[in-house]
Each structure stands twice: as structure tokens, then as C-alpha cells.
N, C-alpha and C positions, 0 to 999 in steps of 0.2 A: 504494500500500500504506500510505503514511503516513496517508492519510485514513481508511482502514479501521481502522487501529490508533489513530486519534485523536491522532496526534502530528505534529509538523512534519517536513518533509523533512530539515532540518538535524539533527534528533534521530536520525533513521534513519541518516544518513551518519556521525554521530559514533560510532554503535555498529557499523556495517558499512562497510568501506572501499569496497565496490562492490556492484553489483546481484547479481553471482554469489555473493558471500558472504551476502547477504541471502536469496537463493533457497535456497542450501544449508541455511541455518539453518531457514528456513520449512518446507522439506520433510523435514528430519531427523525432526521429531516424527511426521509422517504416515508416513514410511518405517518407523520403529521400530514403530509400531502395526500397519502392514500386515504386516511381517515376523512379528510375534508371532501375528497371526491366521493367517497361512500356516503357521507352525509348528504351531499348534493343529490346523489342518485336516489336515496331514500325519500328525500323531500319531494323530488319530482314524481316519484312513483306514488306517493301519498296524494299529491295534488291531482294526479291523473286518475285517482281512485283505484289504482292497481295494488295498493298496499294499505293495510289497516292503519288508521290514524294513531292507534296506540302503540305501534311498532317503534322501538327505539334502537339506537346503535348497539347497545349491549345485547339485544336479541340476536344480532348477527353471530356473535361469538357463541352464544348458547346454542343456536341452531347448528352451527358448524360442529361443535363438540358432540351434540346429540346425534347428528347424522353420522359422524365418524364412529360412534358407538354402536350403530346398528349392525348386527351380525346375522347372517342368514346363510343358507346352503348354496344358493345360486344367485347369479347377477340379477335375474328376473325378480326373485323374492326380495333382494336388497333394494332394487329400484322401486318396487311396490311399497316397501316399508318406508322408504324415503318420501314417496309421494304422500303417504298417510300422515307422516310426521309434518310435512310442509303444510298440509291442509289444516 
């Protein structure tokens, strides 16, 4: 990463105590932008009547976690379970 930023490795580690801190900082900018885009999408979907008015950003994370937890024998059964959950 230091090469990409055109700085020395020592410069990077003076600013960030470890790789985790560096990665956290690097992805914070992208995370904030992505969250804003997602909020805009949710708002537009609600305004268009395609999404419930009481749906909030935190529901996206819950839905993703719940969907990942769906276990079934076949892709067809998993798809049907996901559709039921989404409904």
C-alpha cells in the first residue's frame, strides 16, 4: 500500500500502528460512500412504494445475516426459503 500511496513503509507505520488500523482507515471512506448510496436507494424505493416505509438501514444487515443462515438441501429449496424470508 505504501507504494501505491507513494510513501515509504516507515511513513505508513508512523501514522498507523498496525495493518488492521491501516485497513480500517482505508475502508472507512469507501464504507461511508457505500452507506450513503444505500440510503439513497432505500429512500427512492420507499418513495416509489416498492419498499415498506418502516424499513431502515439496519434491516439490510439483519436481512443479509438471516439469509446467509438459511440452510437447505438444494438450491431450489434455498431460493424458496429466501423468497419466504424476503416477503
